[in-house]
C-alpha positions in Angstrom: 62.2 65.6 -41.5 64.1 62.7 -43.5 66.9 61.0 -41.0 70.1 58.8 -42.0 71.2 56.0 -39.8 74.5 54.0 -39.1 74.2 50.4 -38.3 77.2 48.5 -37.2 76.8 44.6 -37.1 74.4 44.8 -40.4 75.4 41.0 -41.0 74.6 39.8 -37.6 71.3 38.3 -36.3 69.8 41.5 -34.9 71.7 44.0 -37.4 70.5 42.0 -40.0 66.4 42.3 -39.0 67.2 46.2 -38.1 68.9 47.1 -41.2 65.1 45.6 -43.1 63.2 47.9 -40.5 65.2 51.2 -41.8 64.9 50.1 -45.0 61.3 49.9 -45.2 60.8 52.9 -43.2 59.8 56.3 -44.8 61.3 58.0 -42.3 64.9 57.2 -43.1 66.4 58.3 -46.4 69.8 56.9 -45.9 71.4 54.2 -43.8 75.4 53.8 -43.7 76.7 50.4 -43.0 80.6 50.0 -41.6 81.2 45.9 -41.7 83.7 43.9 -42.0 82.3 41.6 -44.8 79.7 42.7 -47.4 76.0 42.2 -47.0 74.8 41.1 -50.1 72.5 42.9 -50.9 71.8 46.1 -52.8 69.2 49.1 -52.3 69.3 52.9 -53.0 69.3 53.8 -49.0 72.1 52.1 -48.6 76.1 53.1 -48.5 78.3 50.6 -47.2 82.2 50.9 -46.0 83.9 47.3 -45.7 86.5 48.8 -43.0 88.6 47.3 -40.2 85.8 48.0 -37.2 89.1 47.9 -34.9 89.8 50.9 -36.6 86.6 52.7 -36.7 88.0 56.0 -35.3 89.6 56.6 -38.5 86.1 57.3 -40.3 85.2 60.2 -38.1 84.3 61.9 -41.5 81.8 59.4 -42.2 80.1 58.6 -39.2 77.9 60.9 -39.9 73.9 60.5 -39.2 70.6 61.1 -37.0 71.0 57.3 -35.4 73.6 54.8 -34.6 72.3 51.4 -34.0 75.5 49.3 -32.5 74.4 45.8 -33.2 78.2 44.3 -32.6 78.8 41.4 -30.5 80.6 37.8 -30.6 80.9 34.9 -28.5 83.4 32.5 -26.4 83.3 30.1 -29.4 84.0 32.8 -31.8 86.5 34.6 -29.7 88.2 32.4 -27.3 91.2 34.7 -26.8 89.8 37.5 -24.3 91.4 40.1 -25.5 90.1 39.9 -28.7 86.7 39.2 -27.5 87.0 42.3 -25.1 88.0 44.6 -28.5 84.9 43.4 -30.1 82.3 43.6 -27.2 83.9 46.2 -25.7 86.0 48.3 -27.8 84.1 48.8 -30.9 81.3 50.1 -29.1 83.0 52.3 -27.1 84.5 53.9 -30.3 81.1 54.5 -32.0 80.2 56.0 -28.5 83.2 58.3 -28.7 82.4 59.1 -32.4 78.5 59.8 -31.7 79.4 62.0 -28.9 82.5 63.8 -31.2 79.7 64.4 -34.0 76.6 65.4 -32.2 74.8 62.1 -33.1 71.2 62.5 -31.6 70.4 58.9 -30.5 73.4 56.0 -29.9 71.4 52.8 -29.6 73.5 49.6 -28.2 72.8 46.2 -28.0 73.9 44.6 -24.8 72.7 41.3 -22.4 70.4 40.8 -19.7 73.2 39.2 -17.7 75.2 42.6 -18.0 77.8 43.6 -14.9 80.6 45.3 -14.3 81.2 43.9 -10.9 80.2 40.5 -12.4 82.8 37.3 -11.6 82.0 36.1 -15.3 84.2 37.6 -17.8 80.9 37.8 -20.3 78.8 39.6 -18.1 81.6 41.7 -16.8 82.7 42.9 -20.4 79.2 43.7 -21.3 78.6 45.6 -17.9 81.5 47.8 -18.5 80.8 48.7 -22.1 77.3 49.9 -20.8 78.9 51.8 -18.4 81.5 53.2 -20.5 79.5 54.2 -23.8 77.1 56.3 -21.6 80.6 58.0 -20.4 81.8 58.9 -23.7 78.5 60.0 -25.3 76.7 62.6 -24.0 73.8 62.7 -26.2 70.7 59.9 -25.9 72.2 56.9 -25.2 69.6 53.7 -24.8 71.1 50.0 -24.4 69.1 47.2 -25.0 69.5 44.2 -22.7 68.0 41.2 -24.2 67.8 37.6 -22.7 68.3 34.5 -25.1 68.0 35.5 -28.7 66.4 33.4 -30.7 66.2 32.6 -34.7 68.7 30.9 -36.8 72.2 31.8 -37.5 74.6 31.2 -40.1 77.3 29.4 -38.0 76.7 26.7 -35.7 76.8 27.2 -31.6 76.2 23.6 -29.9 75.6 25.8 -26.4 73.2 28.2 -27.5 71.0 25.4 -29.4 70.9 23.6 -26.5 69.9 26.5 -24.6 67.3 27.7 -27.2 65.5 24.2 -27.2 65.3 24.6 -23.3 63.5 27.9 -23.6 61.2 27.0 -26.3 59.8 24.5 -24.0 60.0 26.6 -20.6 59.6 30.2 -22.5 55.7 30.3 -21.4 56.1 29.5 -17.5 58.8 31.4 -17.2 59.2 35.0 -15.8 58.9 37.8 -19.1 62.3 39.3 -18.0 64.0 36.0 -18.8 62.1 34.6 -21.7 64.0 34.2 -25.3 63.5 37.0 -27.3 63.3 37.0 -31.1 65.4 39.3 -32.6 62.8 40.7 -34.9 61.5 42.0 -32.0 64.8 43.8 -31.0 65.0 45.4 -33.9 61.5 46.9 -33.9 62.1 47.9 -30.4 65.1 49.6 -31.3 63.4 51.5 -34.3 60.6 52.2 -31.9 63.0 54.2 -29.3 64.9 55.7 -32.0 61.9 57.5 -33.5 60.3 58.4 -30.1 62.8 57.8 -26.8 62.4 56.3 -24.1 61.8 57.1 -20.2 64.9 54.9 -19.3 68.3 54.4 -20.6 68.5 50.8 -20.0 65.5 48.5 -21.7 65.4 45.2 -20.5 64.1 42.1 -22.2 60.3 42.3 -21.2 60.3 46.2 -22.1 61.8 45.5 -25.3 59.1 43.2 -26.4 56.3 45.4 -25.1 58.2 48.4 -27.8 58.0 46.0 -30.6 54.6 45.6 -30.4 
């Protein structure tokens, strides 16, 4: 039976690869995008809504699909104000979870981070940890949280600290424990697709298991 999907964050590093996976997958007949900016791509499967993602709840009637993929995320450099940062990394996924529960969506798949911990003293990790807890609270159906380590690949914008970290990981990756090795965004996208189709035995999926699922 043909499925439908919603993608939040299709213009981002993981979301871009995920969209390509969905478009190539014959089991999906339609993918709805909710974005702030256009993806600059046309395809008969794509239905694109350019909206203010902070008002996602206003689009409850359009927020209907079998699977919802949330690949939203920002950085300290892009959102230095902590309130704005939390509105993106916490607020948008939580709104997606609320709508998924309300509209009885079968699976919600969310990208988080390896260090997410709601009790962490590090603001970024604490926000991600709070997000993980609350998306599961608000969505009573299947919810899967992907916890990748440093994500490789080339971004459109320059992030100095991340560039240095990627160079570091590229040298040490072969000798690092599998759980903390950097991971390619396409592997995350492939793993999300695998879980969307077949489910998984855990709601939280660490980086080494993401890489395994991508194969």
